[in-house]
N, CA, C and O atoms as CSV, one atom per row, in Angstrom:
chain,resi,resn,atom,element,x,y,z
A,1,UNK,N,N,128.339,69.183,111.608
A,1,UNK,CA,C,128.097,70.619,111.545
A,1,UNK,C,C,128.330,71.136,110.117
A,1,UNK,O,O,127.553,71.943,109.607
A,2,UNK,N,N,129.395,70.667,109.492
A,2,UNK,CA,C,129.701,71.108,108.133
A,2,UNK,C,C,128.604,70.676,107.158
A,2,UNK,O,O,128.222,71.441,106.273
A,3,UNK,N,N,128.106,69.468,107.318
A,3,UNK,CA,C,127.040,68.974,106.447
A,3,UNK,C,C,125.750,69.774,106.644
A,3,UNK,O,O,125.030,70.044,105.683
A,4,UNK,N,N,125.463,70.149,107.890
A,4,UNK,CA,C,124.266,70.950,108.165
A,4,UNK,C,C,124.370,72.322,107.499
A,4,UNK,O,O,123.398,72.828,106.938
A,5,UNK,N,N,125.561,72.914,107.568
A,5,UNK,CA,C,125.783,74.217,106.948
A,5,UNK,C,C,125.653,74.114,105.427
A,5,UNK,O,O,125.032,74.968,104.794
A,6,UNK,N,N,126.234,73.081,104.852
A,6,UNK,CA,C,126.137,72.879,103.413
A,6,UNK,C,C,124.689,72.665,102.986
A,6,UNK,O,O,124.250,73.215,101.976
A,7,UNK,N,N,123.950,71.872,103.748
A,7,UNK,CA,C,122.547,71.613,103.436
A,7,UNK,C,C,121.725,72.904,103.505
A,7,UNK,O,O,120.883,73.153,102.643
A,8,UNK,N,N,121.971,73.722,104.532
A,8,UNK,CA,C,121.250,74.992,104.678
A,8,UNK,C,C,121.588,75.946,103.533
A,8,UNK,O,O,120.705,76.611,102.992
A,9,UNK,N,N,122.870,76.009,103.165
A,9,UNK,CA,C,123.283,76.889,102.067
A,9,UNK,C,C,122.652,76.449,100.751
A,9,UNK,O,O,122.214,77.287,99.962
A,10,UNK,N,N,122.603,75.153,100.510
A,10,UNK,CA,C,122.000,74.647,99.279
A,10,UNK,C,C,120.496,74.907,99.250
A,10,UNK,O,O,119.933,75.174,98.188
A,11,UNK,N,N,119.848,74.830,100.406
A,11,UNK,CA,C,118.414,75.125,100.473
A,11,UNK,C,C,118.162,76.594,100.141
A,11,UNK,O,O,117.217,76.920,99.422
A,12,UNK,N,N,119.007,77.472,100.664
A,12,UNK,CA,C,118.881,78.905,100.380
A,12,UNK,C,C,119.061,79.162,98.891
A,12,UNK,O,O,118.277,79.898,98.291
A,13,UNK,N,N,120.083,78.564,98.291
A,13,UNK,CA,C,120.338,78.747,96.859
A,13,UNK,C,C,119.162,78.236,96.032
A,13,UNK,O,O,118.763,78.876,95.059
A,14,UNK,N,N,118.612,77.097,96.410
A,14,UNK,CA,C,117.475,76.521,95.688
A,14,UNK,C,C,116.263,77.443,95.747
A,14,UNK,O,O,115.620,77.687,94.726
A,15,UNK,N,N,115.948,77.953,96.929
A,15,UNK,CA,C,114.787,78.838,97.085
A,15,UNK,C,C,114.999,80.143,96.319
A,15,UNK,O,O,114.088,80.621,95.644
A,16,UNK,N,N,116.184,80.716,96.421
A,16,UNK,CA,C,116.465,81.976,95.728
A,16,UNK,C,C,116.362,81.790,94.215
A,16,UNK,O,O,115.802,82.640,93.523
A,17,UNK,N,N,116.892,80.700,93.707
A,17,UNK,CA,C,116.811,80.451,92.265
A,17,UNK,C,C,115.378,80.201,91.813
A,17,UNK,O,O,115.022,80.535,90.683
A,18,UNK,N,N,114.562,79.625,92.668
A,18,UNK,CA,C,113.176,79.328,92.319
A,18,UNK,C,C,112.297,80.577,92.395
A,18,UNK,O,O,111.365,80.720,91.603
A,19,UNK,N,N,112.575,81.470,93.325
A,19,UNK,CA,C,111.709,82.630,93.597
A,19,UNK,C,C,112.276,83.929,93.028
A,19,UNK,O,O,112.324,84.935,93.736
A,20,UNK,N,N,112.698,83.928,91.788
A,20,UNK,CA,C,113.278,85.140,91.203
A,20,UNK,C,C,112.478,85.703,90.036
A,20,UNK,O,O,112.946,86.597,89.332
A,21,UNK,N,N,111.270,85.180,89.831
A,21,UNK,CA,C,110.458,85.625,88.696
A,21,UNK,C,C,110.016,87.080,88.802
A,21,UNK,O,O,109.697,87.693,87.783
A,22,UNK,N,N,109.988,87.647,90.005
A,22,UNK,CA,C,109.549,89.032,90.183
A,22,UNK,C,C,110.642,90.043,89.842
A,22,UNK,O,O,110.372,91.242,89.776
A,23,UNK,N,N,111.866,89.579,89.627
A,23,UNK,CA,C,112.977,90.471,89.312
A,23,UNK,C,C,112.995,90.706,87.801
A,23,UNK,O,O,113.068,89.750,87.028
A,24,UNK,N,N,112.930,91.968,87.375
A,24,UNK,CA,C,112.909,92.232,85.931
A,24,UNK,C,C,114.256,91.887,85.290
A,24,UNK,O,O,115.293,91.975,85.946
A,25,UNK,N,N,114.246,91.499,84.023
A,25,UNK,CA,C,115.506,91.176,83.351
A,25,UNK,C,C,116.347,92.433,83.141
A,25,UNK,O,O,115.811,93.525,82.955
A,26,UNK,N,N,117.644,92.271,83.172
A,26,UNK,CA,C,118.565,93.379,82.917
A,26,UNK,C,C,118.797,93.438,81.414
A,26,UNK,O,O,119.341,92.504,80.824
A,27,UNK,N,N,118.384,94.535,80.804
A,27,UNK,CA,C,118.482,94.672,79.349
A,27,UNK,C,C,119.444,95.775,78.937
A,27,UNK,O,O,119.440,96.199,77.782
A,28,UNK,N,N,120.259,96.241,79.859
A,28,UNK,CA,C,121.205,97.311,79.575
A,28,UNK,C,C,122.562,96.954,80.162
A,28,UNK,O,O,122.662,96.091,81.034
A,29,UNK,N,N,123.590,97.612,79.688
A,29,UNK,CA,C,124.930,97.378,80.227
A,29,UNK,C,C,125.353,98.483,81.192
A,29,UNK,O,O,126.526,98.581,81.553
A,30,UNK,N,N,124.391,99.320,81.611
A,30,UNK,CA,C,124.699,100.383,82.576
A,30,UNK,C,C,125.116,99.775,83.911
A,30,UNK,O,O,124.753,98.642,84.225
A,31,UNK,N,N,125.875,100.530,84.689
A,31,UNK,CA,C,126.330,100.013,85.983
A,31,UNK,C,C,125.189,99.879,86.985
A,31,UNK,O,O,125.263,99.043,87.887
A,32,UNK,N,N,124.132,100.686,86.847
A,32,UNK,CA,C,122.973,100.598,87.729
A,32,UNK,C,C,121.713,100.505,86.870
A,32,UNK,O,O,121.113,101.530,86.547
A,33,UNK,N,N,121.304,99.291,86.496
A,33,UNK,CA,C,120.159,99.156,85.597
A,33,UNK,C,C,118.805,99.420,86.257
A,33,UNK,O,O,117.807,99.596,85.558
A,34,UNK,N,N,118.755,99.450,87.590
A,34,UNK,CA,C,117.505,99.705,88.293
A,34,UNK,C,C,117.547,101.121,88.859
A,34,UNK,O,O,118.321,101.381,89.781
A,35,UNK,N,N,116.739,102.043,88.338
A,35,UNK,CA,C,116.832,103.454,88.721
A,35,UNK,C,C,116.140,103.783,90.043
A,35,UNK,O,O,115.266,104.648,90.085
A,36,UNK,N,N,116.517,103.113,91.101
A,36,UNK,CA,C,115.920,103.368,92.410
A,36,UNK,C,C,116.988,103.850,93.370
A,36,UNK,O,O,118.147,103.445,93.285
A,37,UNK,N,N,116.594,104.704,94.266
A,37,UNK,CA,C,117.509,105.225,95.268
A,37,UNK,C,C,116.892,104.999,96.635
A,37,UNK,O,O,115.717,105.301,96.847
A,38,UNK,N,N,117.675,104.469,97.564
A,38,UNK,CA,C,117.205,104.235,98.928
A,38,UNK,C,C,117.769,105.338,99.807
A,38,UNK,O,O,118.982,105.539,99.863
A,39,UNK,N,N,116.888,106.048,100.488
A,39,UNK,CA,C,117.296,107.148,101.353
A,39,UNK,C,C,117.035,106.731,102.792
A,39,UNK,O,O,115.926,106.324,103.139
A,40,UNK,N,N,118.066,106.838,103.627
A,40,UNK,CA,C,117.960,106.464,105.030
A,40,UNK,C,C,117.998,107.733,105.866
A,40,UNK,O,O,118.836,108.608,105.645
A,41,UNK,N,N,117.091,107.828,106.825
A,41,UNK,CA,C,117.059,109.008,107.692
A,41,UNK,C,C,118.329,109.096,108.517
A,41,UNK,O,O,118.937,108.082,108.861
A,42,UNK,N,N,118.715,110.317,108.825
A,42,UNK,CA,C,119.866,110.502,109.702
A,42,UNK,C,C,119.492,110.100,111.124
A,42,UNK,O,O,118.313,109.929,111.432
A,43,UNK,N,N,120.478,109.951,111.979
A,43,UNK,CA,C,120.219,109.534,113.363
A,43,UNK,C,C,119.313,110.519,114.097
A,43,UNK,O,O,118.513,110.121,114.943
A,44,UNK,N,N,119.438,111.795,113.774
A,44,UNK,CA,C,118.660,112.808,114.479
A,44,UNK,C,C,117.170,112.727,114.150
A,44,UNK,O,O,116.334,113.053,114.993
A,45,UNK,N,N,116.832,112.300,112.945
A,45,UNK,CA,C,115.422,112.303,112.564
A,45,UNK,C,C,114.835,110.902,112.414
A,45,UNK,O,O,113.710,110.757,111.934
A,46,UNK,N,N,115.561,109.887,112.807
A,46,UNK,CA,C,115.079,108.521,112.651
A,46,UNK,C,C,114.298,108.031,113.851
A,46,UNK,O,O,114.077,108.770,114.810
A,47,UNK,N,N,113.878,106.765,113.788
A,47,UNK,CA,C,113.084,106.165,114.857
A,47,UNK,C,C,113.874,106.055,116.157
A,47,UNK,O,O,113.289,106.126,117.238
A,48,UNK,N,N,115.171,105.885,116.071
A,48,UNK,CA,C,115.974,105.751,117.284
A,48,UNK,C,C,115.869,106.963,118.190
A,48,UNK,O,O,115.724,106.827,119.405
A,49,UNK,N,N,115.940,108.148,117.602
A,49,UNK,CA,C,115.832,109.360,118.424
A,49,UNK,C,C,114.410,109.550,118.934
A,49,UNK,O,O,114.208,110.052,120.039
A,50,UNK,N,N,113.430,109.154,118.142
A,50,UNK,CA,C,112.035,109.269,118.581
A,50,UNK,C,C,111.732,108.336,119.745
A,50,UNK,O,O,110.921,108.654,120.614
A,51,UNK,N,N,112.384,107.192,119.753
A,51,UNK,CA,C,112.159,106.217,120.823
A,51,UNK,C,C,113.109,106.437,122.002
A,51,UNK,O,O,112.980,105.791,123.042
A,52,UNK,N,N,114.061,107.354,121.829
A,52,UNK,CA,C,114.988,107.658,122.906
A,52,UNK,C,C,116.083,106.625,123.090
A,52,UNK,O,O,116.600,106.462,124.196
A,53,UNK,N,N,116.449,105.914,122.010
A,53,UNK,CA,C,117.499,104.905,122.155
A,53,UNK,C,C,118.820,105.336,121.541
A,53,UNK,O,O,119.793,104.585,121.597
A,54,UNK,N,N,118.878,106.510,120.965
A,54,UNK,CA,C,120.142,107.013,120.416
A,54,UNK,C,C,120.566,108.263,121.120
A,54,UNK,O,O,121.607,108.832,120.794
């Protein structure tokens, strides 16, 4: 079991290291170099209330 977990973790690391060309280089020392903000709807206006599951 431990070997399977190690093998899976190493596969993930290998794929992540190989597939990172789309990430722009960090050229600043600011704490947030990517100026994007993710906004999540509140429970009242999200899909959960529309579907009747909240």
